[in-house]
C-alpha angles and dihedrals in degrees: 000000000000093000090060095054119115090250090056123029094341089215122184094186136033126176088349096305136088111268124246098269092051092051101039109011136266095275092055091047093053092048092046091054092048090049093048092050092049091046089059091053089048094053094048092048093050103044112136121229093019121121113246091239091052092049090050092050090051092048089051091055092053094047090049091050097052098031136079091292092057136006098012098056093034092056090047091054088047091053095043104039127181109248091225099040113148128208091273092055091044090052089053090054091048091048091052095047119029091008092058090056095048088044090057092046087061099034098048094061089048092051091046088053091056097249121165121268089251094054092048091049089056092049089051093049090051089050093050090053091053091049093049091053091045090054090046089053090048090052090056094045086054092053103037113016128091117250093224089057099048098034098230141081117290131200087039092130098063094116095045134077111244139166089262087065098054100043139018123263097265094050092045090054088053090051092052090047090051091058092046090050089054089054093049091048090050092051091047090053088058094049093257102119092120097042127122089249091059090050089048092056090054092051092044092059092050096047097047094043095048097077090052089058092231128127104266094203095105106110094081 
């Protein structure tokens, strides 16, 4: 909701429909975003059958993901890119933005399950790699895909420095696949090769590559 606002992506379409601020106004969109974030904290704090220490650890993961250490600074860097940013710098921005959210999505369940800090950190790192690849694919969709196919605005990144600016499409797809492979390897090291998350990663590569009309089997 926040990402679509005029001050951010200035989106007019998302998933084939007008975004919140277009339908209901910017003020409503801002309030809706604040409400959704706080609802997440409320849910984590009120889960039944979860030890207080585990609930606190999960809430910490969420605050880190959306705060200065994660989404806030990542989004700022995305909106204020360095003109000479290379692939490594772009990956850092992706990791702090989309990567932080995917990292929290994997780390929070681990924290709620009472896993050790080390195990949760590994889950977070695997999620960050997924999010980095996801954002890379999104950059490519913005540059090469058709709006009618992906159901959202394209050419929205013209004033930003993305992976599509520092390498050609084929190389960028390999780059995305490299980050997905890192997440797969990290999950395998934790004995999660056959997990739903590992299956999701395979599907993610196929779904995001399909609109680019390129064979998605590149994370092997």
